[in-house]
C-alpha positions as CSV (number, residue, x, y, z in Angstrom):
1,M,134.7,66.6,45.6
2,P,130.9,66.7,45.1
3,K,129.5,65.8,41.7
4,A,127.0,68.2,40.2
5,R,125.1,67.6,37.0
6,I,122.0,68.6,35.2
7,V,119.5,65.9,34.5
8,P,116.2,66.0,32.6
9,W,113.5,64.5,34.9
10,K,111.5,62.4,32.5
11,S,109.1,61.1,35.2
12,K,107.9,64.7,35.7
13,R,107.0,65.2,32.0
14,S,104.3,67.9,31.6
15,P,101.1,67.4,29.5
16,D,102.7,69.4,26.6
17,G,105.6,66.9,26.5
18,S,108.3,69.2,28.1
19,I,110.7,67.8,30.7
20,P,112.0,69.8,33.7
21,L,115.7,70.1,34.3
22,Y,117.1,69.3,37.7
23,L,120.4,70.0,39.4
24,V,121.5,66.7,41.0
25,L,124.3,66.8,43.7
26,H,126.2,63.8,45.0
27,H,128.7,63.9,47.9
28,R,129.9,61.3,50.4
29,G,126.9,59.1,49.7
30,Q,124.4,61.9,49.9
31,R,122.1,63.0,47.1
32,S,120.1,66.2,46.8
33,T,118.1,67.6,43.9
34,L,116.9,71.1,42.9
35,S,114.6,72.2,40.1
36,I,116.3,74.9,38.1
37,Q,112.8,76.0,36.9
38,I,113.6,75.3,33.2
39,S,111.8,72.8,31.0
40,I,112.7,71.7,27.4
41,K,111.6,69.1,24.8
42,E,113.2,65.7,25.4
43,K,114.9,65.8,22.0
44,E,116.5,69.2,22.8
45,W,118.8,67.7,25.5
46,N,122.3,66.6,24.4
47,A,123.0,63.7,26.9
48,S,126.6,63.3,25.9
49,Q,127.5,67.0,26.3
50,R,125.0,67.6,29.1
51,E,123.7,70.8,27.6
52,V,120.7,72.0,25.6
53,R,120.9,71.6,21.8
54,K,120.9,74.5,19.4
55,T,117.5,73.5,18.2
56,N,116.2,75.3,21.3
57,R,116.2,79.0,20.5
58,H,117.3,79.9,24.1
59,H,120.0,77.3,24.2
60,A,122.8,79.8,24.7
61,K,121.2,81.5,27.8
62,I,120.1,78.1,29.3
63,N,123.6,76.6,28.9
64,R,125.2,79.7,30.4
65,F,122.9,79.5,33.3
66,I,123.6,75.8,33.8
67,K,127.3,76.5,33.7
68,Q,126.9,79.1,36.4
69,L,125.0,76.7,38.6
70,L,127.6,74.0,38.4
71,E,130.4,76.6,39.1
72,K,128.5,77.8,42.1
73,A,128.1,74.3,43.5
74,E,131.8,73.7,43.0
75,G,132.7,77.1,44.5
76,A,130.7,76.4,47.6
77,F,132.6,73.2,48.2
78,I,136.0,74.8,47.6
79,D,135.1,77.7,50.0
80,A,134.1,75.2,52.7
81,V,137.3,73.2,52.3
82,T,139.6,76.2,52.4
83,S,137.9,77.5,55.5
84,G,138.3,74.2,57.3
85,R,134.6,73.4,57.2
86,D,132.7,70.3,56.0
87,I,129.8,70.7,53.7
88,D,127.0,68.5,52.5
89,T,124.7,68.4,49.5
90,K,121.8,70.0,51.4
91,E,123.9,73.1,52.2
92,I,125.0,73.5,48.6
93,K,121.4,73.1,47.5
94,E,120.3,75.8,50.0
95,L,123.0,78.1,48.8
96,I,122.0,77.8,45.2
97,A,118.3,78.0,46.0
98,S,118.8,81.3,47.9
99,G,120.6,82.9,45.0
100,G,123.1,84.2,47.5
101,S,126.9,84.1,47.4
102,Q,127.2,83.6,51.2
103,K,127.2,80.2,52.9
104,P,123.9,79.0,54.4
105,N,122.7,80.5,57.7
106,D,124.6,79.0,60.6
107,F,123.1,79.1,64.1
108,L,126.5,79.0,65.7
109,E,127.5,82.2,63.9
110,D,124.3,83.9,64.9
111,F,124.9,82.8,68.5
112,A,128.4,84.3,68.4
113,R,127.0,87.5,67.0
114,R,124.6,87.7,69.9
115,I,127.5,87.4,72.3
116,E,129.3,90.3,70.5
117,A,126.2,92.4,70.7
118,F,126.1,91.8,74.5
119,R,129.8,92.8,74.6
120,E,129.2,96.0,72.6
121,R,126.4,97.0,74.9
122,G,128.5,96.4,78.0
123,Q,126.4,93.4,79.1
124,H,129.4,91.5,80.4
125,G,127.3,89.2,82.6
126,S,125.5,87.9,79.5
127,V,128.8,87.5,77.7
128,D,130.0,85.5,80.6
129,A,126.9,83.3,80.6
130,Y,126.5,82.7,76.9
131,T,130.1,82.1,75.9
132,P,130.5,78.6,77.6
133,V,127.2,77.5,76.1
134,L,128.5,78.4,72.6
135,A,131.7,76.4,73.3
136,K,129.7,73.3,74.4
137,L,127.3,73.7,71.5
138,T,130.1,73.9,69.0
139,A,131.8,70.8,70.5
140,Y,128.6,68.9,70.3
141,C,128.1,69.8,66.6
142,E,131.6,68.5,65.9
143,S,130.8,65.2,67.6
144,S,127.2,64.7,66.4
145,L,127.2,66.4,62.9
146,G,130.9,66.0,62.1
147,K,131.5,69.8,61.7
148,P,131.7,72.9,63.9
149,R,128.6,74.4,62.2
150,L,124.9,74.2,62.9
151,P,122.7,74.8,59.8
152,Y,119.2,75.8,60.9
153,R,117.7,72.8,59.3
154,D,119.6,70.6,61.8
155,L,118.3,72.6,64.8
156,T,115.5,70.1,65.6
157,V,114.0,68.5,68.7
158,G,116.1,65.5,68.1
159,F,119.3,67.6,68.0
160,L,118.4,69.5,71.1
161,S,117.5,66.3,73.0
162,G,120.9,64.9,72.0
163,F,122.6,68.1,73.3
164,E,120.7,67.8,76.5
165,T,122.0,64.3,77.0
166,Y,125.5,65.5,76.0
167,L,125.4,68.2,78.7
168,I,124.5,65.6,81.4
169,K,126.8,62.8,80.4
170,V,129.9,64.7,79.1
171,H,129.8,67.9,81.2
172,G,128.0,66.5,84.3
173,N,125.6,69.4,84.2
174,G,122.6,69.3,86.5
175,T,118.9,69.8,85.6
176,N,118.9,73.6,86.1
177,T,122.2,74.1,84.3
178,V,120.9,72.1,81.3
179,S,117.7,74.2,81.4
180,K,119.7,77.4,81.4
181,N,121.9,76.3,78.5
182,L,118.8,75.4,76.4
183,G,117.2,78.7,77.5
184,Y,120.1,80.7,76.0
185,I,119.8,78.7,72.7
186,R,116.1,79.4,72.7
187,S,116.6,83.2,73.3
188,V,119.0,83.4,70.3
189,L,116.6,81.4,68.1
190,Y,113.6,83.6,69.0
191,I,115.5,86.6,67.9
192,Q,116.0,85.0,64.5
193,I,112.3,84.1,64.4
194,R,111.3,87.7,65.2
195,E,113.6,88.9,62.4
196,G,112.0,86.5,60.0
197,R,115.1,84.4,59.5
198,F,113.6,81.2,60.9
199,P,109.9,80.0,60.5
200,Q,107.9,80.0,63.7
201,D,106.1,76.8,62.7
202,K,109.5,74.9,62.8
203,N,110.4,76.1,66.2
204,P,111.8,73.0,68.0
205,F,111.0,74.4,71.4
206,F,107.3,73.9,70.7
207,N,107.9,70.2,71.4
208,L,110.7,70.5,74.0
209,S,110.1,71.3,77.6
210,L,112.9,72.9,79.7
211,R,112.9,70.9,82.9
212,K,113.9,72.8,86.0
213,K,114.0,71.9,89.7
214,R,112.6,74.5,91.9
215,A,115.1,75.1,94.7
216,E,114.0,76.5,98.0
217,K,115.2,80.1,98.0
218,G,117.4,80.8,101.0
219,K,116.3,83.6,103.2
220,L,116.9,85.0,106.7
221,T,114.2,86.1,109.1
222,F,114.4,89.7,110.4
223,E,115.5,88.3,113.7
224,E,118.4,86.5,112.0
225,V,119.4,89.6,110.1
226,C,119.5,91.4,113.5
227,A,121.6,88.6,115.0
228,L,124.0,88.9,112.1
229,E,124.2,92.6,112.6
230,D,124.9,92.2,116.4
231,A,127.5,89.4,115.9
232,E,131.0,90.2,117.2
233,L,133.0,90.2,113.9
234,T,136.3,91.8,112.8
235,G,138.1,92.7,109.6
236,K,136.7,91.7,106.2
237,T,134.2,89.3,107.9
238,A,132.6,92.4,109.6
239,D,132.7,94.3,106.3
240,V,130.8,91.6,104.3
241,R,128.3,91.4,107.2
242,N,127.7,95.1,106.9
243,Y,127.2,94.9,103.1
244,F,124.6,92.2,103.6
245,V,122.7,94.1,106.3
246,F,122.8,97.3,104.3
247,A,121.5,95.4,101.2
248,F,118.6,94.1,103.3
249,H,117.7,97.5,104.6
250,A,118.0,99.0,101.1
251,A,115.0,97.0,99.8
252,G,117.0,93.9,98.9
253,M,119.7,95.8,97.0
254,R,121.8,93.6,94.7
255,I,125.4,93.2,95.7
256,S,126.5,94.7,92.3
257,D,124.7,97.9,93.2
258,V,126.0,97.8,96.8
259,L,129.6,97.6,95.5
260,F,129.2,100.5,93.1
261,L,127.1,102.7,95.5
262,R,128.1,106.3,95.4
263,G,127.4,109.3,97.6
264,Q,125.4,111.0,94.9
265,D,122.9,108.0,95.0
266,I,121.8,109.1,98.5
267,E,119.7,112.3,98.8
268,P,118.7,114.1,102.0
269,E,115.0,114.4,102.6
270,G,113.5,115.9,105.7
271,D,115.1,114.3,108.7
272,G,116.4,111.3,106.8
273,Y,118.0,110.2,103.5
274,R,116.5,108.5,100.4
275,L,118.3,106.0,98.3
276,S,117.9,106.7,94.6
277,Y,120.0,104.8,92.0
278,T,119.9,103.0,88.7
279,M,120.1,99.2,88.9
280,L,123.2,97.8,87.2
281,K,121.5,94.6,86.1
282,T,118.4,96.1,84.5
283,G,119.3,99.7,83.8
284,Q,116.0,100.7,85.6
285,V,115.6,103.1,88.4
286,A,115.2,101.3,91.7
287,Y,112.6,101.9,94.3
288,P,113.4,105.2,96.0
289,M,113.8,103.8,99.5
290,M,114.0,105.9,102.6
291,L,117.0,104.5,104.5
292,S,116.5,103.1,108.0
293,P,118.8,104.2,110.9
294,T,120.7,100.9,110.6
295,A,121.5,101.6,106.9
296,I,122.6,105.1,107.7
297,R,124.8,103.9,110.6
298,I,126.5,101.5,108.2
299,L,127.1,104.2,105.6
300,R,128.6,106.5,108.2
301,Q,130.9,103.8,109.3
302,Y,132.5,103.9,105.9
303,G,132.9,107.7,105.9
304,W,130.1,108.3,103.4
305,L,129.6,112.0,104.2
306,N,133.3,112.8,103.8
307,K,133.7,111.2,100.4
308,A,133.3,112.8,97.0
309,P,129.8,112.4,95.5
310,D,131.1,110.1,92.7
311,A,133.4,108.0,94.9
312,Y,132.3,104.4,95.8
313,I,131.2,104.3,99.4
314,F,132.3,100.7,100.2
315,P,136.0,100.0,99.8
316,E,136.0,97.0,97.4
317,I,136.1,98.3,93.9
318,P,139.1,100.4,92.8
319,A,138.3,104.1,92.1
320,G,137.9,104.8,88.4
321,V,136.6,101.3,87.5
322,S,133.4,101.8,85.6
323,P,130.5,99.5,86.6
324,S,129.5,99.0,83.0
325,S,133.1,98.1,81.8
326,E,134.5,94.6,81.4
327,A,137.0,95.5,84.1
328,G,134.1,96.5,86.4
329,F,132.3,93.2,85.7
330,K,135.4,91.1,86.4
331,A,136.1,93.0,89.6
332,R,132.5,92.7,90.8
333,K,132.5,89.0,90.0
334,R,135.8,88.4,91.9
335,V,134.7,90.5,94.9
336,T,131.3,88.8,95.1
337,A,132.8,85.4,95.2
338,K,135.0,86.4,98.2
339,I,132.1,88.1,99.9
340,N,130.0,84.9,99.6
341,K,132.8,82.8,101.2
342,L,133.1,85.2,104.1
343,L,129.4,85.5,104.6
344,K,129.1,81.8,105.4
345,I,131.7,82.3,108.1
346,A,129.9,85.4,109.4
347,G,126.6,83.5,109.5
348,Q,128.2,80.6,111.5
349,K,129.6,83.0,114.0
350,A,126.2,84.7,114.4
351,G,124.6,81.3,115.1
352,I,122.7,81.1,111.8
353,A,122.3,77.7,110.4
354,T,121.4,78.8,106.8
355,P,124.6,79.4,104.6
356,I,124.3,83.0,103.6
357,T,124.9,84.4,100.1
358,T,124.6,88.0,98.9
359,H,121.5,87.4,96.9
360,M,119.7,86.2,100.1
361,A,119.3,89.8,101.2
362,R,116.8,90.2,98.4
363,H,114.8,87.0,99.3
364,S,115.0,87.9,103.0
365,W,113.6,91.4,102.3
366,T,110.7,89.9,100.3
367,Y,110.0,87.4,103.1
368,H,110.1,90.0,105.8
369,L,107.6,92.3,104.0
370,D,105.3,89.3,103.3
371,R,105.4,88.4,107.0
372,N,104.3,91.9,107.8
373,N,101.3,91.7,105.4
374,V,102.7,94.1,102.9
375,P,100.7,93.6,99.7
376,V,102.4,91.6,96.9
377,Q,102.1,94.5,94.5
378,R,103.9,96.8,97.0
379,I,106.6,94.2,97.5
380,S,107.1,94.1,93.7
381,D,107.4,97.8,93.7
382,T,110.2,97.8,96.3
383,L,112.1,95.2,94.3
384,S,111.6,97.2,91.1
385,H,110.7,94.2,88.9
386,G,111.3,95.4,85.4
387,D,108.1,94.2,83.8
388,I,105.7,96.3,85.9
389,K,106.0,99.5,83.9
390,T,102.9,101.2,85.3
391,T,104.2,100.7,88.9
392,Q,107.6,102.0,87.9
393,A,106.1,105.2,86.6
394,Y,104.1,105.6,89.8
395,V,107.2,105.0,91.9
396,K,109.1,107.7,90.0
397,K,106.4,110.3,90.4
398,V,104.8,109.6,93.8
399,R,106.7,109.3,97.0
400,S,104.1,108.1,99.4
401,R,104.9,109.0,103.0
402,E,102.4,106.3,104.1
403,V,104.5,103.6,102.3
404,D,107.7,105.1,103.6
405,D,106.4,105.1,107.2
406,K,105.2,101.5,106.8
407,L,108.6,100.3,105.5
408,L,110.6,102.2,108.1
409,G,108.2,101.2,110.9
410,I,108.7,97.5,110.3
411,L,112.5,98.0,110.2
412,K,112.6,99.9,113.5
413,R,114.6,98.3,116.4
414,E,116.3,99.5,119.5
415,E,119.5,101.4,118.5
416,R,122.6,100.7,120.5
């Protein structure tokens, strides 16, 4: 049980002879002090009763205030014990200094609230990414701080450096995984900074670099994409090949958007068809790509024109599963893992040395356009990178036939 008492601080005597009163807290060898902003004459303090004598005209109010402070300190400790938490003198001091009845701000609780906010908004990928980080951070707090809590004052460069070592030694995490974990912590902290709940000048990330290894992004040449398209494949291996080739021809479409592609996302225009959809990852409208003959052939192979406008074109996600739901996220994650396994087999059968993954369609698209001297800004347009708002507005309003012809021209090949 922590000991709390009021002490007249004689060494801080003011010129008029008054002495300030301090709350002194002792617990498990720790000691914290807090000025209660009250000063009295030395002779007005009753040391045996630890209260202000009646000779002070405000003695009743001061003694009542002192009693409340001591009760608050005791109450904070009891609340911690009954909830299974440990508590130290600094936390009790912070609680009393803030004048609040709640326990001091806990970064782990704010991290958990961030995850719940993701869940409420249907951002299940973020929930899936942040949740294990919270578990690891909580476990590290228990081992390093002796409690499953992380008061903001303990969120220091030293703490984060220790957590970095913990991730490497205990969890065997690599450089990039460690960097991602710390990045998620930083993103939650920055929200608290923006909301004024944490001082920017104490931001530990000012003095902590997130080391990351730059991995060579896998990609296929256009010739390799064509070789994959022409490979003699059957069953599901042929299906996943088709998904990849379609994604490439659809301006590096993400696999999540391929799986949830519907007939209503494809609009007839002139002699062709234009792909127009909202990206699941960003919620932004994708580049309105005119589809190549190869892309259209693949769509027709799956009975696209005979399906209801709101039905999924590719037969992987069950009908009625919403892409924004948790069930949709889990289905997409499960199917993507299977597709990636089969893509490696498809690549081997096509004579491609590079192990293929779904996301390589996006890198391959970028590489192909760059090889054909398409300006970097135009490549960014087709990828619909979310931070280029001016370009996005242009893409929505202007459908340049010159750009369409350029893109379709470099995708042209002899049709079988």
